[in-house]
C-alpha positions, 0 to 999 in steps of 0.5 A, a space after each residue: 130553898 135557895 133564892 134566885 140571883 139576876 144581876 146581884 139581884 134575889 128575883 122571887 121564884 114562882 111558887 105553885 098553888 094547886 098546880 098554878 102559879 096565880 091566884 084570882 082573887 075579888 076579880 084581880 088575878 095575884 101572882 103567887 111566889 115562893 116564900 123567901 128564906 127569912 119568910 119560911 123561918 117566921 112562918 115556922 115560928 108563929 105555927 109552933 107557937 100557935 095554941 089551940 083555938 075553937 072552930 068558931 073562932 078560927 072562922 072569926 079569924 079567917 074572916 078578919 084574914 081575909 077581909 084584912 089582907 085583900 088591900 095587900 094583895 091588890 097591893 094597896 096595902 103594906 105587908 107591915 100595915 097588914 100584919 098590924 091591922 090584922 095583929 090589932 083584929 085578931 087581939 080585939 077578938 081575943 080581948 072581947 071573948 076573955 
């Protein structure tokens, strides 16, 4: 993917999510953008290093993810803080389950 450069500044590329470039979540419309090359590489690394989890854990992790990422999508929390909180919450669940 080649980033769009406008006046020397990289501009987010609108993404398409099931035919739409916005997503409504909790009454707030969120604009969706394509990942940068770096974000895509990081996501690929995460996926490549995933291991099997059962469906019960997957449901718990999906609930945690939804709860923790909402402030980020609302623009009230940074990506770094969101990632840190998400990692801590998931690790706590994993530690509790042994």
